[in-house]
C-alpha positions as CSV (number, residue, x, y, z in Angstrom):
1,M,20.8,43.2,-41.9
2,A,17.7,41.1,-40.9
3,L,16.3,44.7,-39.9
4,A,17.1,46.2,-43.3
5,I,15.5,42.8,-45.0
6,F,12.1,43.1,-42.8
7,I,11.7,46.9,-43.4
8,L,12.2,46.1,-47.3
9,T,9.7,43.1,-47.2
10,S,7.4,44.7,-45.2
11,I,7.0,48.4,-46.3
12,M,7.6,47.7,-50.1
13,D,4.6,46.8,-52.0
14,F,2.2,46.9,-48.7
15,S,-0.8,46.0,-51.2
16,V,0.2,42.4,-51.4
17,N,-0.7,40.2,-48.4
18,S,-1.1,43.5,-46.3
19,G,-2.5,41.1,-43.6
20,G,0.3,38.8,-43.5
21,K,2.7,41.7,-43.3
22,L,0.8,43.6,-40.5
23,A,1.0,40.3,-38.6
24,H,4.9,40.4,-39.2
25,I,5.5,43.8,-38.2
26,G,3.4,43.1,-35.1
27,G,5.3,39.9,-34.2
28,A,8.6,42.1,-34.8
29,F,7.4,45.0,-32.3
30,F,6.3,42.1,-29.6
31,G,9.7,40.6,-30.3
32,Y,11.7,43.6,-29.7
33,F,9.5,44.7,-26.5
34,Y,10.2,40.9,-25.3
35,I,13.8,41.3,-25.5
36,I,13.8,44.8,-24.2
37,N,12.1,43.5,-20.8
38,L,14.3,40.3,-20.5
39,R,17.3,42.5,-20.5
40,H,15.7,44.2,-17.8
41,G,15.3,41.2,-16.1
42,H,11.3,40.8,-16.6
43,D,10.3,37.6,-18.5
44,I,6.5,38.6,-19.6
45,G,6.0,35.1,-20.9
46,K,6.2,33.7,-17.5
47,G,2.7,33.2,-17.1
48,F,2.1,31.8,-20.8
49,N,4.7,29.4,-20.2
50,R,2.9,28.2,-17.1
51,I,-0.3,27.6,-18.9
52,I,1.6,25.5,-21.6
53,D,3.3,23.5,-19.0
54,F,-0.1,22.8,-17.3
55,F,-1.7,21.4,-20.4
56,A,1.6,19.6,-21.3
57,T,1.8,17.8,-18.1
58,I,-2.1,17.3,-17.9
59,F,-1.9,14.2,-20.2
60,K,1.6,13.0,-19.1
61,P,1.2,9.9,-16.9
62,R,2.3,10.1,-13.0
63,K,4.4,7.7,-11.5
64,K,2.5,5.5,-9.2
65,L,3.5,5.3,-5.8
66,K,4.2,2.1,-3.9
67,V,2.8,2.0,-0.2
68,T,4.1,-0.6,2.2
69,Y,2.9,-1.2,5.7
70,K,5.1,-1.9,8.6
71,K,3.9,-3.7,11.3
72,V,3.5,-1.9,14.5
73,A,5.3,-3.8,17.3
74,T,3.5,-4.0,20.8
75,E,5.5,-2.4,23.2
76,Y,6.2,-5.5,25.0
77,D,7.8,-7.1,21.6
78,Y,9.8,-3.7,21.0
79,N,11.3,-3.8,24.6
80,K,12.1,-7.5,24.2
81,I,13.9,-6.9,20.9
82,K,15.8,-3.8,22.4
83,V,16.9,-6.0,25.4
84,E,18.0,-8.7,23.1
85,H,19.8,-6.1,21.3
86,Q,21.6,-4.7,24.3
87,K,22.7,-8.1,25.2
88,R,24.3,-8.9,22.0
89,I,26.4,-5.8,22.1
90,N,27.4,-6.4,25.8
91,N,28.5,-9.9,24.9
92,I,30.5,-8.2,22.1
93,L,32.0,-5.6,24.4
94,D,32.8,-8.3,26.8
95,K,34.7,-10.3,24.2
96,I,36.7,-7.0,23.3
97,S,37.8,-6.8,27.1
98,K,38.7,-10.6,27.2
99,G,40.5,-11.0,24.0
100,G,41.0,-7.4,22.2
101,Y,39.2,-6.0,19.1
102,E,41.0,-8.5,17.0
103,S,38.9,-11.3,18.4
104,L,35.7,-10.5,17.1
105,T,34.3,-12.0,13.9
106,K,33.6,-9.8,11.0
107,E,29.7,-10.0,11.8
108,E,30.3,-8.7,15.4
109,K,32.9,-5.7,14.2
110,E,30.1,-4.6,11.8
111,A,27.3,-4.8,14.4
112,L,29.6,-2.8,16.8
113,F,30.2,-0.3,13.9
114,K,26.5,-0.1,13.1
115,E,25.8,0.7,16.8
116,S,28.3,3.3,17.0
117,Q,26.8,5.2,14.0
118,K,23.8,5.5,15.6
119,K,22.1,8.9,17.2
120,N,20.2,8.7,20.4
């Protein structure tokens, strides 16, 4: 039905607004060509879409990155922290061997669980 209306309005009385009718005929042919290519898996408008996307994102504000700095520990400080941590884990394990797992506090159980999840 749309094709019939297109043919009747474009071909009938071509002398009135012939430039507009030619533009509509060209648009219809391009639309048909575009659909045929899409059915074959080729999107001929992909490049045009990239250009439009480029101009659309030029004026879009970008997210600002938050930069944080971490103080680098010296080798001495790193080893000291590691030794203290290992002493704490050893104390927890000694407590388990003396009184069982149930003798641990909630914090000790959490520390032991976190240690078990670490990958070497």
